[in-house]
N, C-alpha and C positions, 0 to 999 in steps of 0.2 A: 385091533378098535380103534387105533388112531388112523390106520390106513381107511377104512371103513367109512370115519369120519370126515376123511378127508376128498372121499369119492361122493359120498353125500354132500357136500358142501358143494363140489366143483358143479354135481348135476344142478343142485337149486344156481348158481349163478350163472350155469349158461339157461336155463328155463325162465329168469327172470330178464336177460337179454337178447331173447326172440323176440321181434318185432310182431306187434299185435295182430297185425293182419296175417299173419301164418300160422298163426295159435289156432289150437283147434275150438270151434265155436260150442261153446258152453251150451248145454243143453236147454239152461232159461231164461235164454235171450234169441233173437231174430238177426237180421241185419237186411241188409239197403244195397243191392248193386245196381251197377248202369252206365251208359255211355255218354258222351256229350258230341252233339255233332253240330254242323251246319246243314241248311236246307237244300243243299244238296247230296247231304250224307257224308263229307268229309270228316273227317277226326278233327274234334279242337284238342291240344295239349294245354298246360297251364292253366284251364279254367278251375275257379274258387267254386271248391262244391260246400258249403254250410247246411249241417242236418240241425233241427229242432223241433224237440220233444213238443206236439201244440199242447197236452195236458198242462205241461207246469211252465211253459216258453222256457224253458233253459234250451241252451243251444248246445247238443250233445258233442260235436267234434266237428271240423274243419280238414279239410284233404284238397289235393291239387290231382288232378286231370293227367292219366299219363300219358304217352306220346300216343300214345290207340286212342286218347279221349275216355279210358277208362276209368272208373272209382269205383269204388269199396268202403260199407259202413260194418263193420262186422260188430258181433256182441252187441245186439241195443237192446235195450228192454221192452216187454211188448207194450207197443203205444201207439199212437196217429201220430205222424211227423212229415212235418214240412224241408223242403227243398229249394236253397237260394241258390244259383251259378248263376257268377260274372264273368263275364272272360273282355279281355281289350277289342273293341270293334263291334261290342254285339249288345243287344239291351238282356239285359235283367230277366233271366228267368226263374219265377218262383214259381214251386207245384206243393201244395197243400196237401191235409189229409189222406198221406200213404200210410195203409195199415201194415205194421209188423206183427207178426203173431208168434209165437213159439215155435222154435225149431227149423224157422222157414224162411225163405232170404225173398224178397220182394225187389224186383226188375225196373228202373226206371230208363227210360230213352228218350234223353232232351234233346232237343231241338230246338236253336237257338237262333234267332232272325241278326241278321245285320243292322245298327242302328245306334242310339246311344246308350253307354251306364243310365244314367237318369231314365231313360225309359225299360217298362218293367212289362214283363211278359206272363201275367198268370193263369194257370193250369188250374181248374177246381173239379170239374168231375174225372175223376182217377179211376179206372176200371179198377176191380177188384183183383189181389195180387194172385199171380199163377206162378206156382213155385217152378221153374227153372233152373236151378245148381242141384235139384236132389230127387233121387228116384223114392226115396221113401214115403210109403203110402201114409194116412192115417186122418181122421176128423180133427180138427180145433173148437172146442166148444165154448163162446162166451158166455162173459159176466151176465146177459141178456137173457142168452139159453137157459142159462142156472137158473136164472131166478124167476123165470117162467113155466117153466116146465114143473107138473106136480113131482115132491117128491117124498115117498110116503114116510120114509125115514129120516129125512134131510142129510142124507148121505149121499152128497151130488159125485160117489161113485156108482152109481145105479147110471148115471147117462153115457158110461163108458163104451154101452153098447150102441151107441149109435153110430162106432166106428165101423166100417163094413169090417167082418173076422172074427166079432166082439160079442159074446153071450156070456150070460149070467142069471143065478135064480134071484128072483125078489126077496131083496132084504127083510129079517125079522125084524119088526118092530121094536122086539125086546132088545136089538142088538141098537138103540138109537146113540147116536154118538160115539160109534167106534165105528172104527174099520174091518170090520169081519167082513173080506168080499171072498169070490171065490167067482173070477172071471179067467173064462179060458178066450186064449186070442189063439184065432186058425187052428183051433183042435189040441191046443198046445196046457198042460198041467197048470193052471194059477202060479205053480213056485217057480214058473221059469218068464214072470212079470217081472218090472223093474219098475219101481216109484220113488219118483224125486220132487220135493217140494220147494219152488225157487232153487233149484239145481243141486240140491243136498239132496245125500242120498236120506230116503227114508222108510226103506225097508225093514222088516222083524230083524232081530238082531241072530237069530238062527238061519233063516228061511229071506230068501225076497218076495215076501208079504206082508200088505198093509194091514196086522192084524190088530199090533198093540200100540201105534199110536194113534192120540189124538187126531181127529179130522176136525180141519178147518170150518166155521161154520160158511154155507154156500155163496152168502152176502156177501161174504170178504174173497170169494176166489173172483181173481180179472179175467181169467181163464186156464183151460189145461186141455190137453191133447193128447190122444193115444195114437202113439205110431205102431203098427204093428205088421210093418216090415219093410226092409232094406232101409233101415236107419244107419251112420257110420258111429267108429266107434268110439265118440265124444257123448253119444247116450246109450247106446247100448251097454248090454250088464248079462243079460243070458238071451235066447233065442227068442221070448214070447214078446208080450204088449210092451212099451217103452211108454208110460206116463208121467208128463211133466205138469206141475200144477205150478200156476203163479199168485201171487198173491194182488188185490190193488194195492196201489200207493198213491201219496196224495198227488194233489191238483194245483192250481193258481188260479182256484175260484173255490170260492164256499157254495156246500151241499145243502141243502135244508130238504128236513124230511117235512111233507105235507102233514102226516102224520102226527106229526109231534107238537103242533104250532096247533091244534085244538085244544078248546078249553076243558 
């Protein structure tokens, strides 16, 4: 018994000592990766990159570019982010409105101009993220989509069929507020799916189905995604669909519902 406890403690300590950049990315998060170069394409090492959550105004992390000019921000909560890059002999580079989605990695290529650090080059029009680091297939459904599309039973899981290869029957309205789902992904049984809420296992105790877990109100959902194939071991459990659901979090601004202001 003591030997088993010693082995367990040793493994736990090793897990804590592993650098964050080398750990498997949690399913409830995304990432930003990219390169820093000059106008001639040469890599810039030692540049300071700061990533900030636009919604909260909180500085999430700060890293320094490698000798090859690369940088990586793993395990970021899904949101919009801004990058501020500074390097000696170059103007400050600012890119805002970078969208990070669940299980996906946004790629950024920053080109710095020669100048003073007091000068700032700002990039506002950021193209939609293209997943370049993973072959996983799936569709991310945003809060706007979940809130505007009709849901006969207020069960957001009916929108999972928007992903290619997924299909289901119309849910029974008598099951309002429950997670009774029969979703087939690529022809596999519903019991081959995997459901995670905020990165936490939300499957039924006996089978990997979302039958008895209370479903969140669709208005509280930030985004969710169904990975239908080729996902990595950090997300997969079985061979079917891998469903990741993220809830909304607070921001740095007050939001009032106009309906509540009516007399």
